[in-house]
C-alpha positions in Angstrom: -16.6 -12.3 -12.6 -15.7 -10.3 -15.6 -16.0 -13.1 -18.1 -18.6 -15.6 -19.3 -17.2 -18.9 -19.8 -18.6 -21.2 -22.5 -16.3 -24.4 -22.7 -12.8 -23.2 -23.4 -13.8 -19.9 -24.8 -14.3 -16.7 -22.7 -16.0 -13.4 -23.3 -16.3 -10.2 -21.5 -19.7 -10.0 -19.6 -21.8 -7.2 -21.2 -23.6 -6.6 -18.0 -20.3 -5.7 -16.2 -19.2 -3.4 -19.1 -22.7 -1.8 -18.6 -22.3 -1.5 -14.8 -18.9 -0.1 -15.2 -20.2 2.7 -17.6 -23.1 3.5 -15.3 -20.7 3.9 -12.3 -18.4 6.0 -14.4 -21.2 8.3 -15.7 -22.6 8.6 -11.8 -19.3 9.6 -10.8 -18.4 11.7 -13.8 -15.0 9.8 -14.1 -13.7 9.5 -17.7 -12.0 6.2 -18.6 -8.0 6.4 -18.9 -5.1 4.2 -19.2 -3.8 2.7 -16.3 -0.3 1.0 -16.3 0.7 -2.2 -14.7 2.9 -0.3 -12.5 -0.1 1.9 -11.1 -2.1 -1.1 -10.5 0.5 -2.9 -8.4 1.3 0.4 -6.6 -2.3 1.1 -5.8 -2.9 -2.4 -4.4 0.2 -3.1 -2.7 1.3 0.3 -1.3 -2.2 0.6 0.2 -1.8 -2.6 1.9 1.9 -1.6 3.2 0.7 1.6 4.5 -2.0 -0.2 6.4 0.9 -2.7 7.6 2.5 0.5 8.9 -0.7 1.7 10.6 -1.1 -1.7 12.5 2.5 -1.6 13.6 2.1 2.0 14.8 -1.3 1.2 16.7 0.6 -1.5 18.5 -1.5 -4.6 17.2 1.8 -6.2 15.9 5.4 -5.8 17.5 7.4 -6.5 14.2 7.4 -5.8 10.8 8.0 -9.8 10.3 4.8 -10.3 12.2 2.7 -8.5 9.3 4.8 -10.5 6.7 4.0 -13.7 8.3 0.2 -13.0 8.2 0.3 -11.9 4.7 2.5 -15.0 3.3 0.6 -17.7 5.3 -2.9 -16.1 5.7 -3.5 -14.3 2.5 -1.1 -15.8 -0.1 1.3 -13.1 -0.5 4.4 -14.3 -2.6 7.0 -15.8 -0.3 9.5 -14.9 -2.8 9.1 -11.4 -1.9 9.2 -11.8 1.8 5.9 -10.2 2.8 4.7 -6.7 2.0 6.9 -5.0 4.8 10.0 -6.7 3.7 8.9 -6.0 -0.1 8.6 -2.2 0.7 11.8 -2.0 2.6 14.1 -4.2 0.4 12.6 -4.2 -2.9 10.9 -0.8 -3.4 12.2 1.4 -0.8 10.2 3.3 1.9 10.7 6.7 0.5 9.2 5.6 -3.0 6.5 4.0 -1.2 5.8 7.2 0.9 5.9 9.3 -2.4 3.6 7.1 -4.2 1.1 6.9 -1.2 1.1 10.8 -0.9 0.4 11.1 -4.5 -2.6 8.6 -4.3 -3.8 10.3 -1.2 -3.8 13.6 -2.9 -5.8 12.3 -5.9 -8.4 10.6 -3.5 -9.0 13.8 -1.6 -9.4 15.8 -4.8 -11.9 13.4 -6.1 -13.9 13.3 -3.0 -13.8 17.2 -2.4 -14.8 17.8 -6.3 -17.4 15.1 -6.5 -19.7 14.3 -3.7 -20.4 10.9 -5.6 -17.3 9.6 -4.2 -16.9 8.3 -0.4 -13.8 9.6 1.5 -11.0 7.1 2.0 -8.2 7.1 4.2 -5.9 3.9 3.1 -3.6 6.2 1.3 -3.2 8.5 4.2 0.4 8.1 4.9 1.1 6.5 8.4 3.2 8.4 10.6 5.5 5.3 11.2 5.8 5.1 7.3 7.0 8.8 7.5 9.5 8.3 10.1 11.0 5.2 8.4 11.2 7.0 5.1 13.0 9.7 6.7 15.3 7.3 8.3 15.9 5.5 5.2 17.0 9.0 3.4 19.2 9.9 6.3 21.3 6.7 5.7 20.0 5.1 8.9 19.9 1.6 7.3 23.7 1.3 7.6 23.5 1.9 11.4 21.0 -0.8 12.1 22.5 -4.4 13.1 22.6 -7.0 10.3 19.2 -9.0 10.2 17.4 -6.1 11.8 14.7 -4.4 9.5 14.9 -0.6 9.7 11.2 -0.5 10.3 11.7 -2.6 13.6 14.8 -0.4 14.5 12.3 2.7 14.0 9.8 1.3 16.1 12.4 0.7 18.9 13.9 4.1 18.8 10.4 5.5 19.0 9.7 3.4 22.1 12.6 4.7 23.7 12.1 8.2 23.0 15.0 8.6 20.6 14.5 9.9 17.1 18.1 8.8 16.2 19.0 5.3 15.7 
């Protein structure tokens, strides 16, 4: 952990601080302020993007399948409905796509400019996420029957070979 606990008191472990500084020097990465919003986006949007990839690859049939696994298997807050529901109904798919693209660009720049970094693909936008964001922007949500997530409607349209809902 990050802290050393002594009774009710806790302090930051100096070994952890030293290791963080060592990694920063190795990767030539300066310290910077990170907002709470960026932390949430980097954690949840990569998870949401992976959920889209799972749907895209056919390992799950519906967006609710992903949500159920994350709620009951990983402790995602049930009040948010699961990561896919959260993306579609709280954040907006276009915003998720836009932020994933920003983080993907940053990750690629880090890797190409500094060989101490390994390549990452968890911010590489899913084709299904792109299609769903485009459908959302085009106002397709209004054409989807009540109770059917836009994500599932786009999947069904793609299976039928129809780009329009």
